[in-house]
C-alpha positions in Angstrom: -92.0 -62.8 -114.9 -92.1 -59.3 -113.2 -94.6 -58.6 -110.3 -96.9 -56.5 -112.9 -97.0 -59.4 -115.6 -99.5 -61.1 -113.2 -101.8 -58.7 -113.8 -101.4 -58.5 -117.6 -101.7 -62.1 -117.8 -105.1 -62.1 -115.7 -106.1 -59.2 -117.9 -105.8 -61.4 -121.2 -107.4 -64.7 -119.4 -110.1 -63.1 -117.6 -110.9 -59.7 -119.4 -114.7 -59.9 -118.2 -114.1 -61.1 -114.8 -114.8 -58.2 -112.3 -111.4 -57.0 -110.9 -112.5 -54.6 -108.5 -115.7 -53.7 -106.8 -116.4 -50.3 -105.1 -119.5 -47.9 -104.0 -118.7 -46.4 -107.6 -119.6 -49.4 -109.3 -117.4 -52.3 -111.1 -114.5 -52.6 -113.0 -113.8 -56.0 -115.4 -110.2 -56.8 -115.9 -110.0 -55.1 -119.1 -111.6 -51.9 -117.8 -109.0 -51.8 -114.9 -105.9 -52.5 -117.6 -107.0 -49.9 -119.9 -107.1 -47.3 -116.9 -103.9 -48.8 -115.5 -102.4 -48.4 -119.1 -103.4 -45.1 -119.5 -102.2 -43.6 -116.4 -98.8 -45.5 -117.0 -98.3 -44.0 -120.0 -98.7 -40.5 -118.6 -96.1 -41.7 -116.2 -93.6 -42.7 -119.0 -94.1 -39.6 -120.6 -92.2 -37.9 -117.8 -89.3 -39.3 -119.3 -87.5 -39.6 -115.9 -86.0 -43.3 -116.3 -87.1 -46.1 -115.2 -85.6 -46.2 -111.6 -87.5 -43.0 -110.8 -89.4 -43.0 -107.4 -93.1 -42.1 -107.6 -94.7 -41.2 -104.1 -98.5 -42.1 -103.3 -100.1 -41.2 -100.2 -103.6 -41.5 -99.9 -106.4 -43.7 -98.3 -107.9 -46.7 -99.6 -109.5 -46.0 -103.2 -109.7 -47.4 -106.6 -107.6 -44.4 -107.7 -105.2 -45.3 -105.3 -105.2 -49.0 -106.3 -104.8 -47.7 -110.1 -101.7 -45.3 -109.7 -99.9 -48.2 -107.7 -100.4 -50.4 -110.5 -99.7 -47.6 -113.1 -95.8 -46.9 -111.0 -95.3 -50.8 -111.5 -96.4 -50.9 -115.3 -94.1 -48.0 -116.0 -91.1 -49.5 -114.5 -90.8 -46.6 -111.5 -90.5 -47.4 -108.0 -93.3 -47.2 -105.6 -92.8 -45.0 -102.3 -95.9 -45.1 -100.1 -96.8 -42.2 -97.9 -98.7 -43.7 -95.0 -101.7 -41.2 -93.9 -101.3 -42.8 -90.4 -97.5 -40.7 -90.3 -97.0 -37.3 -89.2 -96.2 -34.4 -91.4 -92.6 -34.0 -90.5 -91.8 -37.4 -91.1 -93.7 -37.8 -94.5 -91.8 -34.5 -95.7 -88.3 -36.1 -94.7 -89.4 -39.2 -96.5 -90.2 -37.2 -99.6 -86.9 -35.3 -99.5 -84.9 -38.5 -99.2 -86.3 -40.3 -102.1 -86.3 -37.4 -104.4 -89.5 -38.5 -106.3 -90.2 -37.4 -109.8 -93.9 -37.1 -108.8 -96.0 -36.9 -105.9 -99.7 -38.3 -106.1 -101.9 -37.4 -103.0 -105.8 -37.4 -102.3 -107.6 -34.3 -101.2 -106.7 -35.1 -97.3 -102.8 -35.5 -97.7 -102.8 -32.7 -100.2 -103.9 -30.4 -97.4 -101.0 -31.8 -95.4 -98.1 -31.8 -97.6 -98.9 -28.9 -99.8 -95.5 -27.5 -100.0 -93.2 -30.8 -100.8 -91.4 -30.8 -104.1 -92.2 -31.6 -106.9 -95.7 -30.1 -106.8 -98.0 -32.8 -105.7 -100.7 -34.0 -108.2 -104.1 -35.0 -107.5 -104.7 -38.5 -107.5 -107.2 -39.7 -109.6 -106.7 -36.6 -112.0 -105.7 -36.4 -115.5 -102.5 -34.8 -116.0 -101.5 -32.7 -119.2 -98.7 -35.4 -120.0 -100.0 -37.8 -122.8 -98.1 -40.8 -124.3 -99.1 -43.4 -127.1 -100.0 -46.8 -124.8 -97.8 -48.5 -126.9 -94.8 -46.6 -125.0 -95.7 -48.6 -121.7 -94.5 -52.0 -122.1 -96.2 -55.5 -120.5 -93.9 -55.4 -117.4 -91.6 -53.0 -115.8 -89.1 -53.1 -118.3 -87.6 -54.8 -121.5 -88.5 -58.4 -121.4 -85.1 -59.2 -120.8 -81.9 -58.0 -119.3 -83.7 -56.4 -116.1 -82.4 -57.7 -112.8 -84.9 -59.0 -110.5 -82.9 -57.4 -107.7 -84.0 -54.0 -109.1 -86.0 -52.3 -106.6 -89.8 -52.4 -107.0 -90.8 -50.5 -103.9 -89.3 -48.6 -101.0 -91.1 -48.9 -97.8 -90.5 -46.9 -94.7 -90.2 -48.1 -91.2 -88.9 -45.0 -89.6 -87.3 -42.0 -89.9 -88.9 -39.1 -87.7 -85.2 -38.1 -86.9 -82.0 -38.5 -88.8 -81.8 -40.7 -91.8 -85.3 -42.4 -92.6 -84.9 -45.8 -92.9 -86.4 -47.1 -96.2 -86.7 -50.9 -97.2 -85.6 -51.5 -100.5 -88.0 -54.5 -101.5 -87.0 -55.9 -105.2 -88.9 -57.8 -107.7 -88.1 -61.0 -106.9 -89.4 -60.3 -103.3 -92.6 -59.2 -104.9 -92.7 -62.2 -107.1 -91.9 -64.5 -104.3 -95.0 -63.0 -102.2 -97.4 -63.5 -105.1 -96.2 -67.2 -105.8 -96.2 -67.9 -101.8 -100.2 -66.5 -101.4 -101.2 -68.1 -104.2 -99.9 -71.4 -102.9 -100.8 -70.8 -99.5 -104.3 -69.2 -99.7 -104.9 -71.3 -102.6 -106.4 -68.4 -104.6 -108.7 -68.8 -107.7 -110.7 -66.5 -109.9 -113.6 -67.0 -107.0 -111.8 -65.4 -104.4 -112.6 -61.9 -103.1 -110.4 -59.9 -100.9 -112.0 -57.3 -98.6 -109.8 -54.2 -98.7 -109.7 -53.4 -94.9 -106.0 -52.6 -94.1 -104.2 -49.7 -95.9 -103.0 -50.0 -99.4 -99.9 -48.2 -98.0 -99.5 -51.2 -95.6 -100.7 -54.6 -95.1 -103.0 -54.7 -98.2 -100.3 -53.8 -101.0 -99.1 -57.7 -100.3 -102.1 -59.0 -100.9 -103.2 -57.1 -104.1 -101.0 -58.8 -106.8 -101.8 -62.2 -105.6 -105.7 -61.8 -105.8 -105.1 -60.0 -109.3 -102.8 -62.8 -110.4 -105.4 -65.4 -109.3 -108.2 -63.3 -111.3 -109.9 -62.9 -108.1 -111.7 -59.3 -107.1 -110.7 -56.8 -104.6 -113.6 -55.2 -102.6 -113.1 -51.7 -101.2 -115.7 -50.9 -98.7 -117.5 -47.1 -98.7 -116.1 -46.8 -95.1 -113.7 -48.4 -92.7 -116.2 -48.8 -89.9 -116.6 -52.3 -88.6 -120.4 -52.2 -89.4 -119.5 -51.4 -93.0 -116.8 -54.0 -93.4 -119.0 -56.6 -92.4 -122.0 -55.4 -94.4 -119.6 -55.2 -97.6 -118.3 -59.1 -96.8 -121.6 -60.3 -96.6 -123.1 -58.4 -99.6 -120.3 -59.3 -101.7 -119.2 -62.7 -100.5 -115.6 -61.8 -99.3 -113.5 -65.1 -99.3 -110.3 -63.8 -97.6 -110.0 -60.6 -95.0 -106.5 -59.5 -93.7 -106.4 -57.3 -90.6 -104.5 -56.5 -87.4 -105.8 -58.0 -84.0 -107.2 -54.6 -83.0 -109.6 -54.3 -85.9 -110.4 -58.0 -86.0 -111.5 -57.4 -82.0 -113.6 -54.5 -83.2 -115.1 -56.9 -85.7 -116.0 -59.4 -83.1 -117.9 -57.1 -81.1 -119.9 -56.0 -83.9 -120.6 -59.6 -85.3 -121.8 -60.6 -81.8 -123.8 -57.7 -81.8 -125.6 -57.9 -85.1 -124.7 -61.5 -86.8 -123.8 -61.3 -90.6 -123.9 -64.0 -93.0 -120.2 -64.7 -93.7 -120.8 -68.3 -95.2 -118.1 -67.3 -98.2 -115.4 -66.5 -96.0 -112.3 -68.8 -96.3 -109.6 -66.9 -94.5 -109.8 -64.4 -91.7 -105.7 -63.4 -91.7 -104.4 -61.6 -88.7 -100.8 -60.3 -88.4 -98.6 -57.8 -87.1 -99.2 -58.6 -83.3 -100.1 -61.9 -81.6 -103.7 -62.6 -80.3 -104.0 -64.2 -77.2 -106.0 -67.8 -76.9 -109.2 -66.8 -75.7 -109.5 -64.2 -78.4 -108.9 -66.8 -80.9 -111.5 -69.2 -79.6 -113.9 -66.2 -79.4 -113.4 -65.3 -83.2 -113.7 -68.9 -84.1 -117.0 -69.0 -82.3 -118.2 -65.9 -84.2 -116.8 -66.3 -87.6 -116.1 -70.2 -88.1 -113.1 -72.1 -88.5 -111.4 -69.5 -90.6 -109.0 -67.5 -88.2 -105.2 -68.1 -89.3 -102.3 -66.2 -89.0 -98.7 -65.2 -90.6 -95.2 -64.0 -89.7 -93.5 -61.5 -91.9 -91.7 -58.1 -91.9 -91.4 -55.1 -94.1 -87.9 -56.5 -94.7 -89.5 -59.9 -96.0 -92.8 -58.8 -96.9 -95.9 -61.4 -96.6 -95.3 -64.4 -95.9 -92.4 -65.7 -94.2 -94.4 -68.4 -92.3 -98.1 -69.1 -92.3 -100.2 -71.1 -89.9 -103.9 -72.2 -91.6 -107.2 -72.8 -90.0 -107.0 -76.3 -89.3 -103.7 -75.6 -87.2 -105.2 -73.0 -84.9 -106.0 -75.2 -82.1 -104.7 -76.0 -78.8 -101.0 -75.3 -78.0 -100.5 -74.2 -82.0 -102.6 -71.0 -81.0 -99.1 -70.0 -80.1 -97.1 -70.5 -83.2 -97.2 -68.5 -86.5 -96.9 -71.3 -88.5 -93.8 -72.8 -90.7 -91.9 -71.4 -93.1 -93.5 -71.1 -96.7 -92.0 -72.9 -99.5 -89.9 -70.2 -101.2 -88.7 -69.0 -97.7 -86.0 -70.4 -95.6 -85.8 -69.8 -91.5 -83.6 -70.2 -88.9 -83.1 -69.6 -85.2 -79.5 -67.9 -84.5 -77.4 -67.4 -81.8 -75.8 -63.7 -81.3 -72.5 -65.0 -82.9 -74.7 -66.4 -86.0 -74.6 -69.9 -85.1 -77.7 -72.1 -85.9 -79.7 -73.1 -83.2 -81.0 -76.6 -82.7 -84.8 -77.3 -82.4 -86.2 -75.9 -79.2 -83.6 -73.5 -78.5 -84.0 -69.7 -78.3 -82.7 -67.1 -80.4 -83.2 -64.6 -83.2 -85.2 -65.5 -86.1 -83.4 -65.2 -89.4 -84.8 -65.3 -92.8 -83.0 -66.1 -96.1 -84.4 -66.4 -99.8 -85.9 -64.3 -102.7 -88.7 -62.7 -100.4 -85.8 -60.9 -98.6 -85.2 -57.0 -99.1 -81.8 -56.3 -100.9 -81.4 -53.4 -98.0 -82.0 -50.2 -96.6 -82.1 -47.4 -99.3 -78.6 -45.0 -98.9 -78.0 -46.5 -95.8 -75.2 -49.4 -96.2 -74.1 -49.2 -92.6 -77.7 -49.9 -91.4 -78.3 -52.8 -93.8 -75.0 -54.5 -92.4 -76.4 -54.3 -89.2 -79.2 -57.2 -90.0 -77.8 -58.6 -93.2 -75.1 -61.5 -92.5 -74.5 -64.3 -95.2 -77.7 -63.8 -97.0 -79.6 -63.9 -93.8 -82.0 -61.1 -92.6 -81.5 -61.2 -88.9 -85.1 -59.9 -87.9 -84.6 -58.7 -84.4 -87.5 -61.0 -83.2 -86.7 -63.8 -80.9 -88.4 -67.4 -81.4 -88.0 -71.2 -81.1 -88.9 -73.5 -83.5 -90.4 -76.9 -82.5 -89.3 -80.5 -84.2 -92.1 -80.1 -87.1 -90.6 -76.3 -87.9 -93.4 -74.5 -86.6 -92.3 -71.1 -84.9 -93.5 -69.9 -81.7 -92.5 -66.4 -81.2 -90.8 -65.3 -77.9 -90.1 -61.7 -77.9 -88.8 -58.6 -79.9 -85.1 -58.5 -79.7 -85.2 -54.6 -80.5 -87.4 -52.2 -78.7 -90.0 -51.7 -81.7 -93.7 -51.4 -80.3 -96.5 -52.9 -82.4 -99.5 -51.1 -81.6 -102.4 -51.9 -83.8 -100.3 -53.8 -86.3 -98.3 -50.8 -87.0 -94.6 -50.3 -85.7 -93.4 -47.5 -83.4 -89.9 -46.8 -82.9 -89.5 -45.4 -79.4 -86.7 -43.4 -80.3 -88.6 -41.4 -82.7 -91.1 -40.3 -79.9 -88.4 -40.0 -77.4 -86.6 -37.5 -79.5 -89.9 -35.2 -79.8 -90.6 -35.6 -75.8 -87.2 -34.6 -75.3 -87.3 -31.4 -76.9 -90.2 -29.8 -74.4 -88.2 -27.6 -71.9 -89.6 -29.4 -68.6 -88.4 -32.7 -69.7 -85.0 -34.0 -68.1 -85.3 -37.4 -69.6 -87.8 -39.7 -71.0 -88.2 -43.4 -72.1 -91.0 -44.8 -74.4 -92.0 -48.3 -74.1 -94.9 -50.7 -75.0 -97.1 -51.7 -72.4 -100.0 -55.2 -73.1 -103.2 -53.5 -74.0 -106.4 -55.4 -74.8 -107.5 -53.4 -77.6 -103.9 -52.4 -79.4 -102.1 -55.5 -78.4 -99.3 -52.8 -77.2 -99.9 -49.2 -76.3 -97.5 -46.6 -76.4 -96.4 -45.4 -72.7 -93.9 -43.0 -71.9 -92.4 -42.3 -68.5 -90.9 -38.9 -68.1 -88.3 -37.7 -65.5 -88.6 -33.7 -65.0 -86.3 -30.8 -64.6 -86.3 -29.3 -61.0 -89.2 -27.4 -61.0 -92.5 -27.2 -63.2 -95.6 -29.2 -63.4 -96.0 -30.9 -66.8 -99.6 -30.6 -68.8 -99.3 -34.2 -70.1 -102.6 -33.8 -72.1 -101.3 -30.6 -74.0 -97.8 -32.8 -74.7 -99.7 -36.1 -76.1 -101.5 -33.6 -78.5 -98.0 -32.0 -79.5 -96.6 -35.3 -80.4 -99.8 -36.5 -82.0 -99.7 -33.4 -84.6 -95.9 -34.3 -84.8 -95.9 -38.0 -85.5 -99.3 -39.1 -86.0 -101.8 -40.5 -83.4 -100.4 -43.9 -83.7 -96.9 -43.0 -82.4 -98.4 -40.4 -79.5 -98.6 -42.3 -76.3 -101.7 -43.2 -74.8 -100.3 -42.1 -71.3 -97.5 -40.5 -70.0 -96.1 -41.4 -66.5 -94.0 -39.2 -64.3 -90.8 -40.7 -62.8 -88.9 -39.1 -59.7 -86.0 -40.8 -61.4 -85.8 -43.1 -64.5 -84.2 -46.7 -63.4 -80.6 -46.4 -64.9 -78.0 -49.3 -65.1 -74.5 -49.0 -63.7 -73.5 -47.1 -66.8 -76.3 -44.9 -66.5 -78.4 -46.1 -69.5 -82.3 -46.1 -68.9 -83.4 -50.0 -68.3 -86.6 -50.1 -70.6 -87.5 -53.4 -68.6 -87.7 -51.7 -65.4 -89.8 -48.7 -66.7 -92.1 -51.1 -68.1 -92.3 -53.3 -64.9 -93.0 -49.7 -63.0 -95.8 -48.8 -65.3 -97.5 -52.2 -65.0 -97.2 -51.9 -61.1 -98.8 -48.2 -61.3 -101.2 -50.2 -63.5 -102.0 -53.1 -60.7 -100.5 -55.4 -62.8 -97.8 -58.0 -62.3 -94.9 -57.8 -64.8 
């Protein structure tokens, strides 16, 4: 089986089931399969080979979904271009993967008009045609294609230097499908609300729901009121969102309650939720809140904590390892640590990436004897439940998105008045963590912090732009002159009147 085969099987078993609901109407599995086949035929007609990369940059839409499925059906490699990223970073990704085709919606086309090859409009019918029988029911011939072959390359950084593209193999996508079918107990009656981006979290839920014969529900807008109205109107059973979005949904549900009796799972991930927030969500939505842990390098889901376990001390857990994934806590020298001892979370199994695209040295840093060293710290109890402790790397998780401080620091350092800088994550009630920058100025001059933030936002996107800039007389440094981020963070918290 290849990932796309799960969709083809549902199209055969449930041809008249509703596969997609949007403001434009509904598509049955038969209708969706026909459109995917037609678009896959056009991709196949490019004769670019089955390992060619295809970039897709767009907001959530049915056309976006069809294009992704068509890339999988044509046996090509999907490279998502996240609209939340800055234009220079998106251009670097395109240059790095050298795609055979680029598909953009109108908003993204206005931002990336000069990339090569010439972008195609998402949803348009290109001039290439090919008979549907040229498209295989799967990414390649029925036999002989190794499951380590790359299905997608998802970028987790790359504002400067070499972009870091995670190569997700066919086996990882298969594992994700099977894992979610089992953990969420998905059936053809389930309906998933497409709230998180297709370029991000929703892409991991797309094929499991289609594999079950379920329905993907696209809201007309992404505002909390519209999301809840859509969930009520279409009896949504599963919704995945980062905590920031769940907080907004909580406020809206409290303001105007909706009938969400069909909801079975409200899954949060990408950042922790405090117990008081969990209890409030439970009071507003019922006993449906659950959580999972995963990374782009081991995509949804390494661990899962179901709603019935979301109580008491277990609110601090992200669950146990799923059936097809092995997890361990490792010491710095790679030894497996005993129960109750804190160390680095490591993951092994078919869910794990094959490595970083064209970056063997970066791959070697995180892959050891089959183990993916996640860079996250945690501890496991006697029953195998994982409790996150901290991140060993400096990545900031804000609103469910990863921000690499070095990406932001390089841009800040270009300013002529900046002598040095350090970017850190500061606890934030709305975002989980907010990006803050500490800056040491040169001898003379006054920095317009608002203008600098606007400039960073223009280049990197709003997610990576600092929420606040703090001026330091001198950044705290170690004995060898290295900036101490923990001390930077403590000083910012002190200025905010919060104990570190």
